[in-house]
TORMI-267343 format. One record per residue (C-alpha): residue in three letters; x, z, y; residue number from 0. Coordinates in nm, 3 decimals, decimal comma. Each point is the difference from the previous one (the first is absolute). Layout:
! TORMI-267343
<r code="ALA" px="X" pz="Z" py="Y" pos="NUM"/>
...
This chain:
! TORMI-267343
<r code="MET" px="5,097" pz="3,649" py="0,329" pos="0"/>
<r code="SER" px="0,254" pz="0,085" py="-0,268" pos="1"/>
<r code="ALA" px="-0,062" pz="-0,036" py="-0,372" pos="2"/>
<r code="PHE" px="0,027" pz="0,379" py="-0,014" pos="3"/>
<r code="ASP" px="-0,295" pz="0,041" py="0,236" pos="4"/>
<r code="ARG" px="-0,252" pz="-0,203" py="-0,202" pos="5"/>
<r code="LYS" px="-0,241" pz="0,202" py="-0,216" pos="6"/>
<r code="PRO" px="-0,204" pz="-0,245" py="-0,214" pos="7"/>
<r code="VAL" px="-0,004" pz="0,105" py="-0,365" pos="8"/>
<r code="GLN" px="0,172" pz="-0,315" py="-0,123" pos="9"/>
<r code="GLY" px="0,240" pz="0,011" py="0,293" pos="10"/>
<r code="ALA" px="0,120" pz="0,322" py="-0,159" pos="11"/>
<r code="VAL" px="0,076" pz="-0,186" py="-0,321" pos="12"/>
<r code="ALA" px="0,185" pz="-0,273" py="0,186" pos="13"/>
<r code="LEU" px="0,211" pz="0,253" py="0,185" pos="14"/>
<r code="ALA" px="0,114" pz="0,183" py="-0,311" pos="15"/>
<r code="PHE" px="0,297" pz="-0,232" py="-0,040" pos="16"/>
<r code="ALA" px="0,019" pz="-0,158" py="0,338" pos="17"/>
<r code="ALA" px="0,073" pz="0,340" py="0,146" pos="18"/>
<r code="SER" px="0,127" pz="0,187" py="-0,302" pos="19"/>
<r code="ALA" px="0,304" pz="0,138" py="0,177" pos="20"/>
<r code="VAL" px="-0,143" pz="0,145" py="0,315" pos="21"/>
<r code="PHE" px="0,007" pz="0,364" py="-0,106" pos="22"/>
<r code="ALA" px="0,072" pz="0,370" py="0,107" pos="23"/>
<r code="PRO" px="-0,004" pz="0,322" py="-0,212" pos="24"/>
<r code="ALA" px="-0,101" pz="0,348" py="0,103" pos="25"/>
<r code="ARG" px="0,351" pz="0,139" py="-0,039" pos="26"/>
<r code="LEU" px="0,303" pz="-0,181" py="0,146" pos="27"/>
<r code="PHE" px="0,370" pz="0,070" py="-0,048" pos="28"/>
<r code="ALA" px="0,183" pz="0,044" py="0,330" pos="29"/>
<r code="GLN" px="0,245" pz="-0,281" py="-0,069" pos="30"/>
<r code="ALA" px="-0,166" pz="-0,218" py="-0,264" pos="31"/>
<r code="PRO" px="0,195" pz="-0,323" py="-0,054" pos="32"/>
<r code="MET" px="-0,132" pz="-0,327" py="0,138" pos="33"/>
<r code="LEU" px="-0,146" pz="-0,271" py="-0,223" pos="34"/>
<r code="SER" px="0,288" pz="-0,208" py="-0,124" pos="35"/>
<r code="ALA" px="0,080" pz="-0,206" py="-0,308" pos="36"/>
<r code="SER" px="0,106" pz="0,191" py="-0,310" pos="37"/>
<r code="ALA" px="0,168" pz="-0,167" py="-0,299" pos="38"/>
<r code="PRO" px="-0,114" pz="-0,354" py="0,087" pos="39"/>
<r code="VAL" px="-0,043" pz="-0,259" py="-0,273" pos="40"/>
<r code="ALA" px="0,218" pz="-0,283" py="0,130" pos="41"/>
<r code="SER" px="0,083" pz="-0,185" py="0,318" pos="42"/>
<r code="VAL" px="-0,014" pz="-0,370" py="0,077" pos="43"/>
<r code="SER" px="0,270" pz="-0,142" py="0,225" pos="44"/>
<r code="GLY" px="-0,084" pz="0,092" py="0,360" pos="45"/>
<r code="ARG" px="-0,293" pz="0,221" py="-0,098" pos="46"/>
<r code="ALA" px="-0,048" pz="0,374" py="-0,045" pos="47"/>
<r code="ALA" px="-0,038" pz="0,122" py="-0,358" pos="48"/>
<r code="VAL" px="-0,367" pz="0,051" py="-0,092" pos="49"/>
<r code="PRO" px="-0,199" pz="0,072" py="-0,321" pos="50"/>
<r code="TYR" px="-0,226" pz="-0,307" py="0,038" pos="51"/>
<r code="ALA" px="0,045" pz="-0,377" py="0,000" pos="52"/>
<r code="VAL" px="-0,169" pz="-0,316" py="0,122" pos="53"/>
<r code="GLY" px="-0,291" pz="-0,089" py="-0,227" pos="54"/>
<r code="GLU" px="-0,080" pz="0,354" py="-0,109" pos="55"/>
<r code="GLU" px="-0,376" pz="0,061" py="-0,023" pos="56"/>
<r code="LEU" px="-0,170" pz="0,329" py="-0,084" pos="57"/>
<r code="THR" px="-0,373" pz="-0,004" py="-0,078" pos="58"/>
<r code="TYR" px="-0,217" pz="0,314" py="0,016" pos="59"/>
<r code="ARG" px="-0,344" pz="0,106" py="-0,111" pos="60"/>
<r code="ALA" px="-0,179" pz="0,192" py="0,276" pos="61"/>
<r code="THR" px="-0,273" pz="0,260" py="-0,050" pos="62"/>
<r code="PHE" px="-0,178" pz="0,209" py="0,262" pos="63"/>
<r code="GLY" px="-0,193" pz="0,304" py="-0,111" pos="64"/>
<r code="GLY" px="0,025" pz="-0,132" py="-0,356" pos="65"/>
<r code="ILE" px="-0,160" pz="-0,333" py="0,099" pos="66"/>
<r code="PRO" px="0,202" pz="-0,322" py="-0,055" pos="67"/>
<r code="ALA" px="0,092" pz="-0,124" py="0,347" pos="68"/>
<r code="GLY" px="0,200" pz="-0,317" py="-0,061" pos="69"/>
<r code="THR" px="0,356" pz="-0,116" py="-0,039" pos="70"/>
<r code="ALA" px="0,302" pz="0,063" py="0,222" pos="71"/>
<r code="ARG" px="0,325" pz="-0,197" py="-0,002" pos="72"/>
<r code="MET" px="0,348" pz="0,046" py="0,146" pos="73"/>
<r code="ARG" px="0,226" pz="-0,305" py="0,004" pos="74"/>
<r code="VAL" px="0,341" pz="-0,097" py="0,138" pos="75"/>
<r code="GLU" px="-0,082" pz="-0,354" py="0,114" pos="76"/>
<r code="GLY" px="0,348" pz="-0,114" py="0,103" pos="77"/>
<r code="VAL" px="0,266" pz="0,013" py="0,269" pos="78"/>
<r code="GLU" px="-0,093" pz="-0,155" py="0,337" pos="79"/>
<r code="ALA" px="0,154" pz="-0,029" py="0,346" pos="80"/>
<r code="ILE" px="-0,147" pz="0,225" py="0,270" pos="81"/>
<r code="ARG" px="0,152" pz="-0,056" py="0,345" pos="82"/>
<r code="GLY" px="0,319" pz="-0,121" py="-0,163" pos="83"/>
<r code="ARG" px="0,026" pz="0,290" py="-0,248" pos="84"/>
<r code="GLN" px="-0,054" pz="-0,024" py="-0,375" pos="85"/>
<r code="ALA" px="-0,287" pz="0,218" py="-0,120" pos="86"/>
<r code="TYR" px="-0,182" pz="0,083" py="-0,322" pos="87"/>
<r code="HIS" px="-0,365" pz="-0,101" py="0,028" pos="88"/>
<r code="VAL" px="-0,205" pz="0,257" py="-0,193" pos="89"/>
<r code="VAL" px="-0,379" pz="-0,015" py="-0,042" pos="90"/>
<r code="PHE" px="-0,257" pz="0,262" py="-0,096" pos="91"/>
<r code="THR" px="-0,357" pz="-0,113" py="-0,076" pos="92"/>
<r code="ILE" px="-0,316" pz="0,158" py="-0,131" pos="93"/>
<r code="ASP" px="-0,309" pz="-0,186" py="-0,118" pos="94"/>
<r code="GLY" px="-0,315" pz="0,168" py="-0,121" pos="95"/>
<r code="GLY" px="-0,238" pz="0,263" py="0,129" pos="96"/>
<r code="VAL" px="-0,316" pz="0,178" py="-0,105" pos="97"/>
<r code="PRO" px="-0,356" pz="-0,142" py="0,000" pos="98"/>
<r code="PHE" px="-0,096" pz="-0,131" py="0,345" pos="99"/>
<r code="PHE" px="0,350" pz="0,061" py="0,139" pos="100"/>
<r code="ARG" px="0,272" pz="-0,256" py="-0,073" pos="101"/>
<r code="VAL" px="0,365" pz="0,025" py="0,096" pos="102"/>
<r code="HIS" px="0,265" pz="-0,269" py="0,045" pos="103"/>
<r code="ASP" px="0,297" pz="0,157" py="0,178" pos="104"/>
<r code="ARG" px="0,353" pz="-0,136" py="0,040" pos="105"/>
<r code="TYR" px="0,307" pz="0,167" py="0,148" pos="106"/>
<r code="ASP" px="0,317" pz="-0,207" py="0,061" pos="107"/>
<r code="SER" px="0,336" pz="0,154" py="0,088" pos="108"/>
<r code="TRP" px="0,337" pz="-0,157" py="0,077" pos="109"/>
<r code="ILE" px="0,303" pz="0,222" py="-0,077" pos="110"/>
<r code="ASP" px="0,351" pz="-0,079" py="0,124" pos="111"/>
<r code="VAL" px="0,213" pz="-0,063" py="-0,313" pos="112"/>
<r code="GLN" px="0,303" pz="0,177" py="0,148" pos="113"/>
<r code="THR" px="-0,140" pz="0,300" py="0,189" pos="114"/>
<r code="LEU" px="-0,333" pz="0,026" py="-0,191" pos="115"/>
<r code="ALA" px="-0,175" pz="0,057" py="0,335" pos="116"/>
<r code="SER" px="-0,339" pz="-0,156" py="0,073" pos="117"/>
<r code="LEU" px="-0,006" pz="-0,313" py="0,215" pos="118"/>
<r code="ARG" px="-0,367" pz="-0,097" py="-0,021" pos="119"/>
<r code="HIS" px="-0,322" pz="0,141" py="-0,145" pos="120"/>
<r code="ARG" px="-0,340" pz="-0,170" py="-0,031" pos="121"/>
<r code="GLN" px="-0,332" pz="0,151" py="-0,106" pos="122"/>
<r code="GLN" px="-0,293" pz="-0,222" py="-0,103" pos="123"/>
<r code="ILE" px="-0,298" pz="0,224" py="-0,062" pos="124"/>
<r code="SER" px="-0,337" pz="-0,105" py="-0,145" pos="125"/>
<r code="GLU" px="-0,211" pz="0,297" py="-0,102" pos="126"/>
<r code="GLY" px="-0,374" pz="-0,061" py="-0,008" pos="127"/>
<r code="ARG" px="-0,090" pz="-0,127" py="0,346" pos="128"/>
<r code="TYR" px="0,318" pz="0,136" py="0,154" pos="129"/>
<r code="LYS" px="0,274" pz="-0,262" py="0,050" pos="130"/>
<r code="ARG" px="0,326" pz="0,024" py="0,190" pos="131"/>
<r code="THR" px="0,338" pz="-0,173" py="0,013" pos="132"/>
<r code="THR" px="0,287" pz="0,175" py="0,177" pos="133"/>
<r code="THR" px="0,365" pz="-0,101" py="0,021" pos="134"/>
<r code="TYR" px="0,279" pz="0,235" py="0,108" pos="135"/>
<r code="GLU" px="0,334" pz="-0,147" py="0,108" pos="136"/>
<r code="ILE" px="0,259" pz="0,273" py="-0,055" pos="137"/>
<r code="TYR" px="0,340" pz="-0,001" py="0,175" pos="138"/>
<r code="PRO" px="0,243" pz="0,252" py="-0,153" pos="139"/>
<r code="GLU" px="0,277" pz="-0,098" py="0,242" pos="140"/>
<r code="ARG" px="-0,225" pz="0,082" py="0,299" pos="141"/>
<r code="GLY" px="-0,181" pz="0,300" py="-0,144" pos="142"/>
<r code="THR" px="-0,337" pz="-0,159" py="0,081" pos="143"/>
<r code="TYR" px="-0,292" pz="-0,179" py="-0,165" pos="144"/>
<r code="GLU" px="-0,254" pz="-0,243" py="0,140" pos="145"/>
<r code="GLU" px="-0,371" pz="-0,021" py="-0,075" pos="146"/>
<r code="GLY" px="-0,133" pz="-0,307" py="0,177" pos="147"/>
<r code="ASP" px="0,117" pz="0,021" py="0,361" pos="148"/>
<r code="SER" px="0,062" pz="0,376" py="-0,016" pos="149"/>
<r code="VAL" px="0,349" pz="0,145" py="-0,048" pos="150"/>
<r code="HIS" px="0,038" pz="0,349" py="-0,149" pos="151"/>
<r code="ALA" px="0,289" pz="0,234" py="-0,073" pos="152"/>
<r code="SER" px="0,107" pz="0,010" py="-0,364" pos="153"/>
<r code="VAL" px="0,273" pz="0,179" py="-0,200" pos="154"/>
<r code="ALA" px="0,345" pz="-0,072" py="-0,138" pos="155"/>
<r code="HIS" px="0,001" pz="-0,200" py="-0,326" pos="156"/>
<r code="PRO" px="-0,381" pz="-0,038" py="-0,001" pos="157"/>
<r code="LEU" px="-0,221" pz="-0,041" py="-0,306" pos="158"/>
<r code="ASP" px="-0,363" pz="-0,111" py="-0,012" pos="159"/>
<r code="ASP" px="-0,291" pz="0,073" py="-0,235" pos="160"/>
<r code="GLY" px="0,103" pz="-0,262" py="-0,256" pos="161"/>
<r code="SER" px="0,378" pz="0,035" py="0,009" pos="162"/>
<r code="PHE" px="-0,002" pz="0,377" py="-0,033" pos="163"/>
<r code="ILE" px="-0,081" pz="-0,002" py="-0,372" pos="164"/>
<r code="TYR" px="0,308" pz="-0,214" py="-0,064" pos="165"/>
<r code="ALA" px="0,211" pz="0,244" py="0,201" pos="166"/>
<r code="VAL" px="-0,130" pz="0,289" py="-0,210" pos="167"/>
<r code="ARG" px="0,092" pz="-0,188" py="-0,317" pos="168"/>
<r code="SER" px="0,352" pz="-0,051" py="0,133" pos="169"/>
<r code="ALA" px="0,031" pz="0,369" py="0,094" pos="170"/>
<r code="GLY" px="-0,048" pz="0,131" py="-0,356" pos="171"/>
<r code="ILE" px="-0,154" pz="0,344" py="0,073" pos="172"/>
<r code="ARG" px="0,103" pz="0,264" py="-0,254" pos="173"/>
<r code="VAL" px="-0,184" pz="0,308" py="-0,125" pos="174"/>
<r code="GLY" px="0,050" pz="0,293" py="0,238" pos="175"/>
<r code="GLU" px="0,112" pz="-0,228" py="0,283" pos="176"/>
<r code="THR" px="-0,171" pz="-0,032" py="0,338" pos="177"/>
<r code="ARG" px="0,082" pz="-0,283" py="0,240" pos="178"/>
<r code="ARG" px="-0,117" pz="-0,021" py="0,357" pos="179"/>
<r code="ASP" px="-0,030" pz="-0,339" py="0,169" pos="180"/>
<r code="ASP" px="-0,092" pz="-0,111" py="0,353" pos="181"/>
<r code="ARG" px="0,019" pz="-0,373" py="-0,066" pos="182"/>
<r code="TYR" px="-0,368" pz="-0,103" py="0,014" pos="183"/>
<r code="PHE" px="-0,014" pz="-0,259" py="0,280" pos="184"/>
<r code="ARG" px="-0,277" pz="0,188" py="0,185" pos="185"/>
<r code="PRO" px="0,166" pz="0,325" py="0,113" pos="186"/>
<r code="ASP" px="-0,328" pz="0,195" py="0,020" pos="187"/>
<r code="ARG" px="-0,033" pz="-0,026" py="-0,380" pos="188"/>
<r code="ASN" px="0,330" pz="0,175" py="-0,066" pos="189"/>
<r code="PRO" px="0,145" pz="0,216" py="-0,150" pos="190"/>
<r code="VAL" px="-0,010" pz="-0,132" py="-0,355" pos="191"/>
<r code="VAL" px="0,103" pz="0,222" py="-0,292" pos="192"/>
<r code="LEU" px="0,028" pz="-0,063" py="-0,376" pos="193"/>
<r code="THR" px="0,027" pz="0,283" py="-0,254" pos="194"/>
<r code="GLY" px="0,098" pz="-0,045" py="-0,365" pos="195"/>
<r code="LEU" px="-0,232" pz="0,220" py="-0,207" pos="196"/>
<r code="ARG" px="0,072" pz="-0,052" py="-0,370" pos="197"/>
<r code="GLN" px="0,089" pz="-0,245" py="-0,274" pos="198"/>
<r code="GLU" px="-0,284" pz="-0,119" py="-0,219" pos="199"/>
<r code="ALA" px="-0,069" pz="-0,287" py="-0,239" pos="200"/>
<r code="VAL" px="-0,308" pz="-0,197" py="0,098" pos="201"/>
<r code="ARG" px="-0,199" pz="-0,259" py="-0,197" pos="202"/>
<r code="VAL" px="-0,152" pz="-0,293" py="0,193" pos="203"/>
<r code="ASP" px="-0,114" pz="-0,347" py="-0,103" pos="204"/>
<r code="ALA" px="0,353" pz="-0,132" py="0,055" pos="205"/>
<r code="GLY" px="0,145" pz="0,250" py="-0,248" pos="206"/>
<r code="VAL" px="0,143" pz="0,352" py="-0,022" pos="207"/>
<r code="PHE" px="0,245" pz="0,093" py="0,276" pos="208"/>
<r code="PRO" px="0,214" pz="0,312" py="0,041" pos="209"/>
<r code="ALA" px="-0,055" pz="0,069" py="0,369" pos="210"/>
<r code="THR" px="0,081" pz="0,223" py="0,295" pos="211"/>
<r code="VAL" px="-0,310" pz="0,130" py="0,177" pos="212"/>
<r code="VAL" px="0,032" pz="-0,005" py="0,380" pos="213"/>
<r code="ARG" px="-0,225" pz="0,189" py="0,242" pos="214"/>
<r code="PRO" px="-0,071" pz="-0,201" py="0,318" pos="215"/>
<r code="SER" px="-0,186" pz="0,104" py="0,315" pos="216"/>
<r code="ILE" px="-0,026" pz="-0,111" py="0,362" pos="217"/>
<r code="LYS" px="-0,053" pz="0,167" py="0,335" pos="218"/>
<r code="ALA" px="-0,347" pz="-0,156" py="0,028" pos="219"/>
<r code="ASN" px="-0,336" pz="-0,022" py="-0,176" pos="220"/>
<r code="GLY" px="-0,045" pz="-0,230" py="-0,297" pos="221"/>
<r code="ILE" px="0,109" pz="-0,052" py="-0,360" pos="222"/>
<r code="PHE" px="0,341" pz="0,159" py="0,046" pos="223"/>
<r code="SER" px="-0,104" pz="0,280" py="0,235" pos="224"/>
<r code="GLU" px="0,134" pz="0,350" py="-0,063" pos="225"/>
<r code="ASN" px="-0,323" pz="0,091" py="-0,182" pos="226"/>
<r code="GLY" px="-0,027" pz="-0,320" py="-0,203" pos="227"/>
<r code="GLU" px="0,193" pz="0,132" py="-0,304" pos="228"/>
<r code="ALA" px="0,150" pz="-0,347" py="-0,047" pos="229"/>
<r code="GLN" px="0,254" pz="-0,067" py="-0,274" pos="230"/>
<r code="ILE" px="0,196" pz="-0,314" py="-0,093" pos="231"/>
<r code="TRP" px="0,172" pz="-0,058" py="-0,334" pos="232"/>
<r code="PHE" px="0,323" pz="-0,204" py="0,040" pos="233"/>
<r code="SER" px="0,153" pz="-0,132" py="-0,323" pos="234"/>
<r code="ASP" px="0,335" pz="0,154" py="-0,095" pos="235"/>
<r code="ASP" px="0,172" pz="-0,336" py="-0,053" pos="236"/>
<r code="ALA" px="0,206" pz="-0,237" py="0,208" pos="237"/>
<r code="ARG" px="-0,311" pz="-0,151" py="0,165" pos="238"/>
<r code="ARG" px="-0,177" pz="0,324" py="0,098" pos="239"/>
<r code="TYR" px="-0,344" pz="-0,158" py="-0,026" pos="240"/>
<r code="PRO" px="-0,289" pz="0,195" py="0,158" pos="241"/>
<r code="VAL" px="-0,202" pz="0,009" py="-0,323" pos="242"/>
<r code="LEU" px="-0,280" pz="0,238" py="0,100" pos="243"/>
<r code="VAL" px="-0,151" pz="0,133" py="0,324" pos="244"/>
<r code="LYS" px="-0,257" pz="0,280" py="0,018" pos="245"/>
<r code="SER" px="-0,157" pz="0,150" py="0,309" pos="246"/>
<r code="LYS" px="-0,317" pz="0,162" py="0,130" pos="247"/>
<r code="PHE" px="-0,175" pz="-0,164" py="0,293" pos="248"/>
<r code="ALA" px="-0,337" pz="0,092" py="0,152" pos="249"/>
<r code="LYS" px="-0,073" pz="0,224" py="-0,304" pos="250"/>
<r code="PHE" px="0,062" pz="-0,289" py="-0,242" pos="251"/>
<r code="SER" px="0,297" pz="-0,069" py="-0,224" pos="252"/>
<r code="LEU" px="0,204" pz="-0,316" py="0,042" pos="253"/>
<r code="THR" px="0,219" pz="-0,145" py="-0,277" pos="254"/>
<r code="LEU" px="0,224" pz="-0,306" py="-0,012" pos="255"/>
<r code="SER" px="0,136" pz="-0,069" py="-0,348" pos="256"/>
<r code="LEU" px="0,263" pz="-0,263" py="-0,086" pos="257"/>
<r code="LYS" px="-0,147" pz="-0,277" py="-0,218" pos="258"/>
<r code="SER" px="0,286" pz="-0,247" py="-0,028" pos="259"/>
<r code="VAL" px="0,349" pz="-0,088" py="0,122" pos="260"/>
<r code="VAL" px="0,148" pz="-0,343" py="0,070" pos="261"/>
<r code="ALA" px="0,377" pz="0,035" py="0,019" pos="262"/>
<r code="GLY" px="0,181" pz="-0,140" py="0,302" pos="263"/>
<r code="GLU" px="0,303" pz="-0,228" py="0,011" pos="264"/>
<r code="GLY" px="0,275" pz="0,117" py="-0,234" pos="265"/>
<r code="MET" px="-0,233" pz="0,241" py="-0,181" pos="266"/>
<r code="THR" px="-0,148" pz="-0,119" py="-0,330" pos="267"/>
<r code="PRO" px="-0,273" pz="0,202" py="-0,177" pos="268"/>
<r code="ALA" px="0,263" pz="0,117" py="-0,251" pos="269"/>
<r code="THR" px="0,226" pz="0,122" py="0,282" pos="270"/>
<r code="VAL" px="-0,288" pz="0,193" py="0,154" pos="271"/>
<r code="ALA" px="-0,082" pz="0,160" py="-0,336" pos="272"/>
<r code="ASN" px="0,363" pz="0,095" py="-0,064" pos="273"/>
<r code="ALA" px="0,029" pz="0,160" py="0,344" pos="274"/>
<r code="ARG" px="-0,254" pz="0,269" py="-0,085" pos="275"/>
């Protein structure tokens, strides 16, 4: 069962970033451009240019229906070898819950440093009494992915739940722009579309950020369904941080608000501030 199929209340909170790029708007341009990097920050020798770095950690305050629901974190752990290929190891976690329902979820993704395609994705879910660990081995060169002993068809240049948010940051969606993407590693969840709505300054615990508001939706039920009215505020600086997420789910409102930023390698706090 995919992360998109789970419906626990706190599972919705956990998914807000783990799946924040699996989208699809009501109106679609006939030839909308594919998700691709736009004005990247910098490249490291042998790696694609990206707006994030090893050691970066973003911490969020989560609320559900106005009730504090815990803390979420996104972190670039490091660069590791996966089947002989160098990959960014990125981690999304959420810890918290509401009375009588505790959540400790972790999503790990490994992203090829050259192609930025997903190579592996692991979900460790602990929500109340529900617990599950699932690992997907993803093979871009074969166009397949494996879940246990089962082999399934995938897509070209695949992305998983965790890696997609980093791809969206690299894409740099602009106001008035719509981008269609069929890169989610499970083909039945495509197409994916991102629409730039407006520019707007937003105040969160981490500070005030001029931002571009992006409308996401997905061809499925859940937080980013066509009727979910989801919006994501991406900072208008070199790092394109997702500083705020708002959505409606099961008649409740979901909000993830950026609390703090730990800069990655080569990015001091002063550099981050000057990039805004």
